C-alpha positions in Angstrom: 2.2 -5.5 11.8 1.5 -9.3 10.9 -1.0 -8.7 8.1 0.1 -7.9 4.6 -2.8 -9.1 2.3 -6.5 -8.7 3.1 -9.1 -10.1 0.9 -12.3 -7.7 0.9 -14.4 -9.3 -1.7 -14.9 -11.8 -4.7 -16.8 -10.4 -7.7 -18.1 -13.1 -10.1 -17.8 -12.7 -13.7 -15.3 -13.9 -16.5 -12.6 -14.0 -15.2 -13.4 -13.5 -11.6 -12.0 -10.8 -9.6 -10.8 -10.1 -6.1 -10.8 -6.7 -4.3 -7.7 -7.1 -2.0 -5.9 -4.6 0.3 -2.0 -4.7 0.4 -0.4 -3.4 3.7 3.2 -2.2 3.2 5.5 -1.3 6.1 6.9 2.1 5.8 10.5 3.0 6.5 10.9 5.1 9.5 12.4 8.0 7.4 9.2 8.1 5.2 6.5 7.6 7.8 6.4 11.5 8.4 5.4 11.8 4.6 3.1 8.9 4.6 1.1 10.0 7.6 -2.4 10.8 7.2 -4.0 11.8 10.5 -7.4 10.2 10.9 -7.0 7.9 8.2 -8.6 4.6 8.5 -8.2 1.2 6.7 -10.8 0.2 4.0 -11.2 -3.0 5.9 -14.2 -2.7 8.4 -12.6 -5.3 10.7 -9.3 -3.7 10.9 -8.1 -3.3 14.8 -7.7 0.1 16.2 -4.0 -0.4 16.3 -4.2 -1.1 12.6 -5.9 2.2 12.0 -3.4 4.0 14.1 -0.4 2.5 12.1 -2.1 3.7 8.7 -2.9 7.2 10.1 0.8 7.3 11.6 2.4 6.4 8.4 3.8 3.2 9.8 1.8 1.3 7.0 0.6 2.2 3.6 -2.4 0.6 2.3 -3.0 0.2 -1.3 -6.3 -1.3 -2.7 -6.2 -3.6 -5.6 -8.2 -5.5 -8.2 -6.8 -8.8 -9.1 -8.2 -10.9 -11.8 -7.7 -14.8 -11.4 -8.5 -17.6 -13.9 -11.7 -19.4 -13.5 -11.3 -22.3 -11.2 -8.5 -20.9 -9.4 -7.9 -22.5 -6.0 -7.4 -21.0 -2.8 -3.8 -22.0 -2.6 -3.3 -20.7 -6.3 -5.1 -17.5 -5.4 -2.8 -17.0 -2.2 0.2 -17.6 -4.4 -0.9 -15.1 -6.8 -1.6 -12.6 -4.4 1.7 -13.1 -2.4 3.5 -12.8 -5.8 2.0 -9.6 -6.5 2.5 -8.4 -3.0 6.1 -9.2 -3.0 6.5 -7.5 -6.4 4.8 -4.2 -5.1 6.8 -4.2 -2.1 10.2 -4.5 -4.1 9.2 -1.5 -6.1 7.6 0.2 -2.8 11.0 -0.4 -1.2 13.1 1.0 -3.9 11.1 4.2 -4.3 12.7 7.0 -2.8 9.4 8.7 -1.9 9.9 11.4 0.4 13.7 12.2 -0.7 12.5 15.3 -2.5 9.7 16.3 -0.1 9.2 20.2 -0.4 11.0 20.4 -3.6 9.3 23.5 -5.4 9.3 25.4 -8.5 9.1 29.2 -8.4 8.2 29.8 -12.0 11.6 30.0 -13.2 13.9 27.2 -11.3 13.4 24.3 -9.2 14.7 24.2 -5.7 15.5 20.7 -4.1 14.9 20.7 -0.3 16.5 17.4 0.7 17.1 18.6 4.3 13.8 16.7 5.3 14.6 13.6 3.6 
């Protein structure tokens, strides 16, 4: 998927804020756990294949509010959003989410189920 960042809106104020979507590719081993059948992007102009990728767990969508300095140029905004995306992606990629899927507590002890990781 080519898109990584989608700007939804700019809100005036001091400082101005931008509402954006970050689209992160999901590792194949985690797609089962990220899947949300019927899910749609918050971006109303997303293509059907983009909605499908989100629903299948191939793409994880995060909506964020980003404050920017007054008078920020489009180049500065782009660089700031890309830096935030890259920092979030590094954290997302390092997250073992799904590694403990199915782990449960029975009131006495924890049972770790890594068979599905």
